[in-house]
VMD Tcl script that draws the C-alpha trace (Angstrom):
set ca {
  {126.02 168.97 250.05}
  {124.65 168.57 253.57}
  {127.19 166.40 255.32}
  {127.02 163.85 258.08}
  {129.58 163.75 260.92}
  {131.61 160.99 259.27}
  {132.17 162.84 256.03}
  {133.04 166.01 257.93}
  {135.71 164.13 259.88}
  {137.16 162.51 256.78}
  {137.08 165.67 254.67}
  {138.89 167.68 257.35}
  {141.69 165.07 257.45}
  {141.83 164.02 253.78}
  {145.33 164.06 252.32}
  {144.71 162.27 249.02}
  {142.05 160.38 247.11}
  {138.42 161.01 246.36}
  {135.68 160.43 248.91}
  {133.90 157.90 246.71}
  {133.05 154.43 248.05}
  {135.85 151.85 247.66}
  {138.39 154.37 246.35}
  {141.65 154.43 248.31}
  {142.01 157.54 250.44}
  {144.75 158.76 252.75}
  {143.80 160.35 256.08}
  {145.94 162.39 258.46}
  {146.12 160.85 261.94}
  {146.08 163.13 265.00}
  {146.35 160.54 267.77}
  {147.46 156.91 268.13}
  {146.81 154.18 270.65}
  {148.81 151.02 271.24}
  {148.44 148.32 273.87}
  {151.01 145.89 275.20}
  {149.91 142.87 273.16}
  {150.63 144.83 269.96}
  {152.83 147.70 271.12}
  {156.12 145.84 271.46}
  {156.26 145.25 267.71}
  {155.23 148.86 267.08}
  {158.12 150.13 269.20}
  {160.55 147.78 267.44}
  {159.24 149.07 264.10}
  {159.74 152.69 265.23}
  {163.30 151.85 266.26}
  {163.93 150.23 262.86}
  {162.60 153.38 261.14}
  {165.03 155.51 263.13}
  {162.22 157.68 264.52}
  {163.36 160.58 266.67}
  {159.99 161.82 267.96}
  {156.32 160.95 267.54}
  {154.84 163.20 264.86}
  {151.25 163.00 266.12}
  {149.43 165.41 268.44}
  {149.25 162.61 271.03}
  {150.35 158.98 271.03}
  {149.70 156.69 273.98}
  {150.94 153.23 274.95}
  {148.71 151.30 277.37}
  {149.61 148.26 279.46}
  {146.29 146.46 279.86}
  {146.46 143.02 278.21}
  {149.59 141.30 279.50}
  {149.42 142.23 283.17}
  {149.67 138.75 284.65}
  {153.22 138.42 285.98}
  {153.67 134.63 286.17}
  {157.34 135.07 285.21}
  {159.60 137.90 284.08}
  {158.50 138.11 280.41}
  {155.59 140.52 280.85}
  {157.24 142.90 283.34}
  {160.41 142.93 281.21}
  {158.33 143.93 278.20}
  {156.64 146.63 280.26}
  {160.06 148.12 280.99}
  {160.82 148.04 277.27}
  {157.55 149.79 276.45}
  {158.13 152.40 279.12}
  {161.63 153.13 277.82}
  {160.36 153.32 274.23}
  {157.56 155.75 275.06}
  {160.01 157.96 276.91}
  {162.40 157.81 273.97}
  {159.78 158.56 271.29}
  {157.75 161.18 273.19}
  {154.56 159.27 273.98}
  {152.18 158.81 276.90}
  {152.66 155.65 278.97}
  {149.78 154.11 280.93}
  {151.11 151.70 283.52}
  {149.69 148.30 284.43}
  {146.70 148.82 286.71}
  {145.66 152.13 285.16}
  {143.00 150.42 283.09}
  {141.85 149.33 279.65}
  {143.15 151.53 276.84}
  {139.79 152.54 275.32}
  {138.02 154.02 278.37}
  {141.26 155.52 279.73}
  {141.96 157.18 276.38}
  {138.39 158.47 276.35}
  {138.82 159.91 279.85}
  {142.24 161.48 279.48}
  {143.24 162.06 275.83}
  {140.36 161.79 273.32}
  {139.38 165.05 271.61}
  {136.25 165.59 269.48}
  {136.90 166.26 265.81}
  {140.23 164.41 265.81}
  {141.35 161.15 264.20}
  {142.64 158.21 266.24}
  {144.40 155.12 264.89}
  {144.95 152.22 267.27}
  {146.60 148.81 267.10}
  {143.53 147.32 268.74}
  {140.35 146.58 266.84}
  {138.20 148.17 269.57}
  {139.85 151.56 269.06}
  {136.53 152.35 267.39}
  {135.06 152.77 270.91}
  {136.37 156.35 270.95}
  {133.99 157.17 268.15}
  {131.65 157.94 271.06}
  {133.56 161.22 271.45}
  {132.91 162.57 267.99}
  {136.22 161.17 266.74}
  {137.11 159.13 263.68}
  {138.68 156.25 265.63}
  {139.92 153.28 263.59}
  {141.59 150.00 264.49}
  {144.56 148.85 262.40}
  {147.58 146.61 262.40}
  {150.56 147.68 264.46}
  {152.81 148.61 261.56}
  {150.12 150.95 260.18}
  {150.03 152.62 263.59}
  {153.83 152.84 263.62}
  {153.66 154.64 260.29}
  {151.08 157.06 261.71}
  {153.30 157.77 264.74}
  {156.05 158.58 262.25}
  {153.78 161.10 260.54}
  {152.41 159.02 257.67}
  {148.69 158.92 256.83}
  {146.51 155.83 257.05}
  {145.36 154.44 253.72}
  {141.99 152.75 253.45}
  {139.16 152.24 251.03}
  {136.55 154.96 251.42}
  {133.71 153.41 253.41}
  {130.04 154.04 252.90}
  {128.21 155.76 255.75}
  {125.35 153.93 257.43}
  {123.11 156.27 259.37}
  {121.35 154.66 262.33}
  {118.59 156.81 263.77}
  {117.82 156.24 267.44}
  {114.30 157.00 268.65}
  {112.74 156.95 272.10}
  {114.58 155.80 275.22}
  {115.52 152.46 276.74}
  {113.05 150.74 279.08}
  {114.01 149.50 282.53}
  {116.34 146.48 282.61}
  {117.64 147.26 279.12}
  {120.93 149.12 278.50}
  {123.39 150.12 275.80}
  {124.78 146.58 275.40}
  {121.35 145.48 274.25}
  {121.39 148.19 271.57}
  {124.52 146.88 269.89}
  {123.35 143.29 270.37}
  {120.19 144.32 268.50}
  {122.38 145.50 265.60}
  {124.21 142.16 265.67}
  {120.90 140.28 265.84}
  {119.78 142.08 262.69}
  {122.98 142.00 260.66}
  {125.44 139.42 262.12}
  {129.23 139.74 262.14}
  {129.66 140.73 258.48}
  {126.77 143.19 258.31}
  {128.85 146.34 258.75}
  {131.66 145.48 256.35}
  {132.57 148.45 254.17}
  {130.61 150.91 256.33}
  {131.12 153.47 259.03}
  {128.15 153.38 261.39}
  {126.91 156.84 262.39}
  {124.33 157.14 265.17}
  {121.99 160.13 265.32}
  {118.50 161.12 266.41}
  {116.59 162.20 269.49}
  {117.28 158.85 271.16}
  {120.86 160.00 271.77}
  {119.60 162.29 274.52}
  {119.03 159.29 276.80}
  {122.49 157.77 276.19}
  {125.46 159.15 278.09}
  {129.03 159.14 276.77}
  {129.87 155.75 278.26}
  {126.65 154.23 276.88}
  {127.79 155.43 273.46}
  {131.21 153.89 274.14}
  {129.50 150.50 274.64}
  {127.74 150.77 271.29}
  {130.75 152.11 269.38}
  {133.06 149.46 270.86}
  {131.20 146.51 269.38}
  {130.83 148.05 265.96}
  {134.02 146.05 265.41}
  {131.97 142.87 265.84}
  {129.76 143.97 262.94}
  {132.85 144.26 260.74}
  {132.42 148.03 260.43}
  {135.38 150.32 259.74}
  {134.34 152.29 262.81}
  {131.35 153.90 264.55}
  {130.76 157.63 264.93}
  {128.63 159.69 267.31}
  {128.24 163.48 267.28}
  {130.08 165.70 269.72}
  {127.16 167.28 271.55}
  {126.31 168.61 275.00}
  {126.70 165.13 276.50}
  {130.30 164.91 275.27}
  {130.86 168.40 276.68}
  {129.45 167.25 280.04}
  {131.68 164.17 280.07}
  {134.82 166.18 279.33}
  {133.90 168.58 282.12}
  {133.85 165.66 284.59}
  {137.43 164.95 283.48}
  {138.47 168.61 283.90}
  {138.99 168.82 280.12}
  {136.05 170.97 279.02}
  {138.43 173.18 276.99}
  {138.98 170.20 274.64}
  {135.32 170.17 273.59}
  {134.18 171.28 270.17}
  {130.72 170.77 268.76}
  {130.46 168.43 265.79}
  {127.05 167.48 264.47}
  {125.56 166.37 261.17}
  {124.00 169.06 259.03}
  {120.22 169.18 259.13}
  {119.02 166.89 256.35}
  {122.41 165.15 256.01}
  {122.39 162.16 253.69}
  {123.58 158.60 254.30}
  {124.39 155.73 251.94}
  {122.17 153.48 254.03}
  {119.60 154.22 256.69}
  {118.23 152.28 259.62}
  {116.10 153.02 262.68}
  {116.23 151.58 266.18}
  {113.28 152.27 268.44}
  {114.98 152.06 271.81}
  {111.81 151.56 273.80}
  {111.07 148.33 271.89}
  {114.38 146.62 272.71}
  {114.36 143.78 275.24}
  {117.29 142.09 277.06}
  {119.39 140.24 274.47}
  {122.21 137.71 274.63}
  {124.74 136.34 272.11}
  {124.97 132.57 272.35}
  {128.21 130.61 271.76}
  {130.34 131.05 269.80}
  {129.75 134.24 267.83}
  {128.76 137.83 268.73}
  {126.20 137.58 265.94}
  {124.35 134.60 267.42}
  {121.88 136.86 269.26}
  {118.51 135.91 270.77}
  {116.28 137.36 273.50}
  {117.44 136.34 276.96}
  {114.03 134.81 277.65}
  {114.68 132.17 274.97}
  {117.65 130.70 276.85}
  {116.48 131.47 280.39}
  {117.08 128.82 283.07}
  {120.22 127.35 281.49}
  {122.66 126.88 284.41}
  {125.81 129.02 284.58}
  {129.26 128.63 286.11}
  {130.49 132.21 285.66}
  {129.11 135.73 285.45}
  {131.68 138.31 284.38}
  {131.25 142.11 284.44}
  {133.69 144.57 282.89}
  {135.93 144.91 279.80}
  {136.09 147.65 277.16}
  {132.60 146.64 276.01}
  {130.98 147.64 279.34}
  {133.57 149.92 280.99}
  {131.43 152.68 282.51}
  {130.74 153.49 286.13}
  {127.02 152.70 285.73}
  {127.82 149.25 284.28}
  {129.38 148.21 287.58}
  {127.11 150.30 289.80}
  {123.91 148.83 288.35}
  {125.24 145.32 288.95}
  {126.20 146.29 292.49}
  {122.72 147.60 293.21}
  {121.09 144.47 291.77}
  {123.11 142.13 294.04}
  {123.20 144.47 297.06}
  {122.13 142.68 300.23}
  {121.97 139.32 298.44}
  {124.31 136.40 297.83}
  {125.21 135.06 294.42}
  {124.20 131.47 293.73}
  {126.37 128.68 295.08}
  {129.09 127.64 292.65}
  {128.90 130.77 290.49}
  {132.14 132.66 289.90}
  {131.07 136.32 289.94}
  {134.03 138.09 288.31}
  {134.36 141.88 288.48}
  {136.93 143.43 286.14}
  {137.16 147.23 286.63}
  {137.88 149.05 283.39}
  {139.94 151.90 284.84}
  {141.60 153.02 288.04}
  {139.38 156.11 288.10}
  {136.17 154.08 287.92}
  {137.44 151.61 290.53}
  {138.08 154.50 292.91}
  {134.56 155.85 292.34}
  {133.06 152.41 292.99}
  {134.97 152.27 296.28}
  {133.96 155.79 297.31}
  {130.28 155.21 296.53}
  {130.12 151.86 298.35}
  {129.40 149.79 295.23}
  {132.57 147.73 295.52}
  {131.51 146.69 299.01}
  {128.15 145.50 297.64}
  {129.86 143.47 294.91}
  {132.31 141.85 297.33}
  {129.65 141.15 299.97}
  {127.51 139.35 297.40}
  {130.38 136.98 296.54}
  {132.13 138.98 293.81}
  {135.76 138.34 292.89}
  {137.55 141.65 292.25}
  {140.32 141.67 289.64}
  {142.76 144.40 288.68}
  {141.82 147.10 286.20}
  {142.63 145.67 282.78}
  {141.48 143.42 279.95}
  {141.97 140.19 281.93}
  {139.51 137.43 280.94}
  {138.29 139.27 277.85}
  {141.56 138.34 276.12}
  {141.93 135.00 277.89}
  {144.29 136.36 280.56}
  {142.76 134.61 283.57}
  {139.13 133.98 284.59}
  {138.85 131.04 282.17}
  {135.60 129.13 282.73}
  {135.34 125.45 283.62}
  {135.09 122.94 280.79}
  {131.55 122.39 279.57}
  {130.03 125.12 281.76}
  {128.30 128.30 280.66}
  {130.01 131.66 281.15}
  {128.05 134.93 280.88}
  {130.24 137.91 280.02}
  {129.83 141.59 279.25}
  {132.88 141.33 276.96}
  {132.70 142.05 273.20}
  {133.69 138.61 271.84}
  {132.93 134.95 272.38}
  {134.95 133.36 269.59}
  {135.81 129.68 270.19}
  {138.54 129.29 272.81}
  {139.06 133.03 273.33}
  {138.21 132.71 277.03}
  {141.22 130.45 277.63}
  {139.12 127.27 277.75}
  {139.31 125.32 274.50}
  {135.75 123.95 274.57}
  {134.22 127.06 276.11}
  {130.57 128.11 276.18}
  {130.56 131.91 276.40}
  {127.47 134.14 276.18}
  {127.62 137.94 275.73}
  {125.11 140.05 277.63}
  {124.45 143.28 279.54}
  {125.51 143.92 283.16}
  {121.85 143.67 284.18}
  {121.54 140.18 282.72}
  {124.91 139.11 284.12}
  {124.06 140.29 287.65}
  {120.56 138.80 287.64}
  {121.95 135.48 286.41}
  {124.66 135.48 289.08}
  {121.98 135.72 291.77}
  {119.94 132.82 290.44}
  {122.75 130.60 289.11}
  {121.09 130.34 285.72}
  {120.52 132.57 282.72}
  {117.93 135.08 283.86}
  {115.92 137.75 282.10}
  {116.55 140.64 284.54}
  {112.96 141.81 284.11}
  {111.89 138.77 286.13}
  {113.72 139.88 289.28}
  {111.46 140.82 292.17}
  {113.00 144.26 292.67}
  {112.76 147.76 291.19}
  {115.21 148.77 288.50}
  {118.13 150.63 290.15}
  {118.49 154.34 289.53}
  {122.19 155.08 289.09}
  {123.64 158.53 289.51}
  {127.27 159.30 288.81}
  {129.35 160.63 291.71}
  {128.95 164.35 292.24}
  {132.70 164.73 291.76}
  {134.05 161.85 289.64}
  {137.64 160.82 290.28}
  {140.38 162.21 288.05}
  {143.57 160.21 288.52}
  {146.68 160.59 286.36}
  {149.12 158.99 288.80}
  {149.80 155.99 286.52}
  {149.71 157.94 283.26}
  {153.15 159.30 282.36}
  {153.28 162.29 280.02}
  {155.79 162.55 277.14}
  {159.29 163.70 278.08}
  {160.73 166.92 276.61}
  {162.57 166.14 273.39}
  {166.12 166.75 274.66}
  {165.52 164.57 277.70}
  {163.87 161.92 275.54}
  {166.90 161.66 273.26}
  {169.01 160.51 276.21}
  {166.79 157.50 276.94}
  {168.11 154.06 275.96}
  {165.70 151.27 275.07}
  {165.54 148.46 277.61}
  {165.48 145.02 275.98}
  {165.31 141.62 277.66}
  {166.34 138.39 275.93}
  {162.68 137.75 275.03}
  {162.65 140.76 272.67}
  {163.96 139.73 269.27}
  {164.26 141.37 265.87}
  {161.48 141.27 263.28}
  {162.41 138.56 260.74}
  {163.58 139.54 257.25}
  {161.17 138.80 254.40}
  {161.89 138.11 250.75}
  {160.19 139.70 247.77}
  {157.14 138.21 246.10}
  {158.31 135.49 243.68}
  {156.98 135.28 240.14}
  {155.93 131.64 240.30}
  {154.63 129.65 243.26}
  {153.39 126.11 243.75}
  {151.84 126.07 247.18}
  {150.40 123.16 249.13}
  {147.07 123.97 250.81}
  {147.78 123.18 254.46}
  {144.36 124.21 255.79}
  {140.87 124.42 254.32}
  {138.58 126.33 256.71}
  {135.00 127.56 256.92}
  {133.47 131.05 257.42}
  {134.31 133.55 260.18}
  {137.75 132.27 261.15}
  {138.93 134.73 263.80}
  {142.41 135.94 264.63}
  {141.97 134.12 267.95}
  {141.80 130.89 265.95}
  {144.76 131.89 263.77}
  {146.91 132.87 266.76}
  {145.36 132.74 270.21}
  {145.74 135.31 272.97}
  {145.90 134.26 276.58}
  {148.58 133.83 279.19}
  {150.38 130.99 277.37}
  {150.82 132.88 274.11}
  {150.97 136.65 274.59}
  {154.18 136.76 276.68}
  {155.98 135.86 273.41}
  {154.50 138.76 271.43}
  {157.99 140.25 270.93}
  {159.53 136.88 269.98}
  {158.16 135.79 266.61}
  {159.97 132.46 266.51}
  {158.40 131.43 269.81}
  {154.90 132.81 269.27}
  {154.70 131.13 265.86}
  {154.59 127.74 267.62}
  {150.98 128.49 268.60}
  {149.82 129.35 265.06}
  {146.50 127.74 264.05}
  {146.74 125.36 267.02}
  {142.97 125.55 267.55}
  {142.40 124.61 263.91}
  {145.16 122.01 263.42}
  {147.61 121.08 266.17}
  {150.07 119.81 263.53}
  {150.10 123.03 261.49}
  {153.36 124.33 262.96}
  {155.37 121.24 261.98}
  {153.63 120.91 258.62}
  {154.23 124.58 257.84}
  {157.92 124.47 258.73}
  {158.33 121.57 256.33}
  {157.29 123.86 253.45}
  {159.83 126.60 254.19}
  {162.57 125.30 251.91}
  {160.11 124.47 249.16}
  {158.64 127.93 248.69}
  {156.02 128.02 251.42}
  {152.31 127.19 251.48}
  {148.77 128.58 251.29}
  {145.55 128.23 253.27}
  {141.95 128.49 252.13}
  {138.82 129.69 253.96}
  {135.25 130.93 253.58}
  {133.77 134.36 254.25}
  {135.06 136.96 256.74}
  {138.49 135.39 257.19}
  {140.48 137.10 259.97}
  {137.59 138.68 261.91}
  {138.25 140.01 265.38}
  {141.45 141.33 266.88}
  {143.84 143.63 265.01}
  {146.87 141.62 266.20}
  {149.37 141.60 263.36}
  {150.99 138.51 264.89}
  {148.16 136.58 263.18}
  {149.78 137.56 259.87}
  {153.44 137.80 260.90}
  {153.68 134.40 262.63}
  {152.19 132.45 259.68}
  {154.45 134.44 257.32}
  {157.42 133.39 259.44}
  {156.30 129.78 258.90}
  {156.07 130.20 255.12}
  {152.49 131.33 254.45}
  {152.54 133.11 251.08}
  {148.85 133.28 250.07}
  {145.40 133.09 251.62}
  {142.47 132.18 249.39}
  {139.08 133.13 250.83}
  {135.54 134.08 249.89}
  {136.03 137.40 251.73}
  {138.31 139.01 254.32}
  {137.89 141.10 257.46}
  {139.28 144.59 256.83}
  {142.12 144.81 259.35}
  {143.47 141.31 258.77}
  {143.35 141.80 254.99}
  {145.61 144.82 255.40}
  {147.87 142.97 257.85}
  {148.38 140.19 255.30}
  {149.46 142.78 252.72}
  {151.76 144.47 255.23}
  {153.67 141.22 255.72}
  {153.81 140.12 252.09}
  {151.05 137.49 252.18}
  {148.88 137.63 249.06}
  {145.17 137.87 250.01}
  {143.16 136.39 247.16}
  {139.37 136.43 246.92}
  {137.55 133.75 244.96}
  {135.81 135.32 241.96}
  {133.26 132.51 242.21}
  {132.74 131.71 245.92}
  {131.60 128.19 245.00}
  {135.09 127.49 243.64}
  {136.17 126.88 247.25}
  {134.63 123.42 246.75}
  {137.47 122.61 244.34}
  {140.17 123.38 246.92}
  {141.01 120.61 249.35}
  {143.48 120.33 252.19}
  {146.86 118.92 251.12}
  {146.14 119.70 247.48}
  {148.28 122.40 245.85}
  {147.75 125.46 243.69}
  {150.07 126.75 241.00}
  {150.40 130.48 240.27}
  {152.33 131.74 237.23}
  {153.60 135.24 236.34}
  {152.35 136.65 239.62}
  {154.24 139.92 239.57}
  {153.08 140.85 236.08}
  {149.53 139.64 236.73}
  {148.88 141.74 239.83}
  {150.28 144.84 238.12}
  {148.26 144.44 234.93}
  {144.82 143.68 236.38}
  {142.72 142.50 239.29}
  {142.53 138.82 238.33}
  {144.95 135.93 238.74}
  {144.41 132.39 237.51}
  {145.44 129.50 239.72}
  {145.61 125.88 238.70}
  {144.72 123.16 241.18}
  {147.39 120.51 240.93}
  {145.36 117.34 241.55}
  {142.49 118.08 239.17}
  {144.02 120.56 236.75}
  {140.99 122.79 237.41}
  {141.59 126.53 236.93}
  {140.05 129.07 239.29}
  {139.92 132.86 239.05}
  {141.16 134.90 241.99}
  {140.84 138.64 242.67}
  {143.48 140.62 244.59}
  {141.76 144.03 244.99}
  {145.07 145.80 245.70}
  {145.69 149.48 245.04}
  {148.81 150.55 243.18}
  {150.50 151.39 246.47}
  {149.57 147.99 247.94}
  {150.85 146.21 244.82}
  {154.22 147.89 245.31}
  {154.24 146.80 248.96}
  {153.35 143.21 247.98}
  {156.03 142.99 245.30}
  {158.68 144.09 247.79}
  {157.59 141.44 250.28}
  {155.78 143.66 252.77}
  {155.60 147.12 254.30}
  {158.94 146.96 256.12}
  {160.79 146.25 252.87}
  {158.75 148.98 251.17}
  {159.77 151.50 253.84}
  {163.42 150.51 253.48}
  {163.24 150.92 249.69}
  {161.75 154.41 250.09}
  {164.52 155.41 252.47}
  {167.05 154.16 249.97}
  {165.73 156.58 247.35}
  {165.44 159.65 249.61}
}
mol new
graphics top color blue
foreach p $ca { graphics top sphere $p radius 0.5 }
foreach p [lrange $ca 0 end-1] q [lrange $ca 1 end] { graphics top cylinder $p $q radius 0.2 }
display resetview
């Protein structure tokens, strides 16, 4: 069989299972990535496992989310993460070194390898010819300990790129075109593989932009070939020896096929409050803006900042516009300084922030209430920016810069200037000053973990009971994101290693009384919530499962689930149940209750459970979709208990 790049990557790392769609497979993981919003729990999980040394080829911990130091919580956690990486033999990227995804691409990514990261945008490194997948933190902890990742075999969606992009259109518009066509659930169950002669006009960082926001389509990941462009990029990083060629066979087959004619794309923008709410910029032109924000893992490349700098060079941004510049890495920031682009950005009125995630995750740069914010970030879920009633649009750097100049949403093609020609520096910066390499094993074994009082133990969890009567505390609609389940931002994330404290913010954007109502169910067996399609889209943060579980959540009933959150629910002993008849959600009301009988036997003997709604007596059929391994995990109350039970039998 003539194989595509995706199947080659999976086959070369397959440990168990058959490569047939929806069958559970196990894949060997070569590299892992954690960031500080998820990494503290990962390190605590590694400590609980008694890990001596990371079993991967390379594992890296990045400090890029929680870099605001408004008190001691974040810097104390950074010391903990640094001590843990030294103890377990991992790379440590200090605060200020940059966002995990582009830094990993620059310094550690290797074509042909697998990467598992506790960040949903880990898929960005698919631009390097890698199989790069986002997952919950405990799955990454298992991979660091040498275990494979288990997932349902995805289908492969081949996307052929033809032609080249016209002036004023860039890679962000390509992925926005995919979202315009297919919305936020369109990629569910697929790996997106890009191929075709159109790749020749897209450099490695352009591909990073496209691969990054495959997460917003719900895709398992995105994959590009490892070709001469990847070789060129690695050479700029003095890592050309890491390059291997990896391309699809001529005539390779795909489960689904699509074509994008690059020269027909126009500037696009995602309106509030979903990455899938995409329209041409010209349709919303002239709406006034308060903020224009450039940076994040979704537009992290040198050209993304340089093109904006050239657009605003010699001009002033409109009065009252906050022009926020968020460099993606220390290396790129240095290049922007050396080439004079930072001066152009500052002279125009730009506000320069430190290299990191910053406003993308709601850590600063929150917009004013009721004002429009244009961002090159990957997500605009409600409240994610840090402003509860926000109005965030997603766009390209060209659109963001043009709009900053005019103070209103602007199609960049209407600017009275030629499109800038951007050339990378002749000698791009290579800077490893803030990237610590793993310690030798004997030295690592002498390191003691540093823990502040804000770092607490992971709560114990009981086994799955056989009978449950659960009040329905919330009844929600489609596309509930993990930001709505448990927000990010500077109020919340400093408690990421303190489950009791972070749980107080659970579902606050859905129901401010949820925390108190949930705690009231703890002594009565817990509760359930119900939702529509794509429940748990967005971030991989396992806190969005662990915190509700701490408050007594035992089951989620939904029309469908986002992949990573579905697995996170299983990992923490929360039963994810899909409505066999999606219309049956109409029978489930808030503050009603469902009754489940013989749960343990039912999930072991088949895919279907029957639940009775207490108020009406109506019965509804629910599907669990768990593999045999996942059933065992669920019965034991979650992955931690499952790991402990395995150790007890070794």
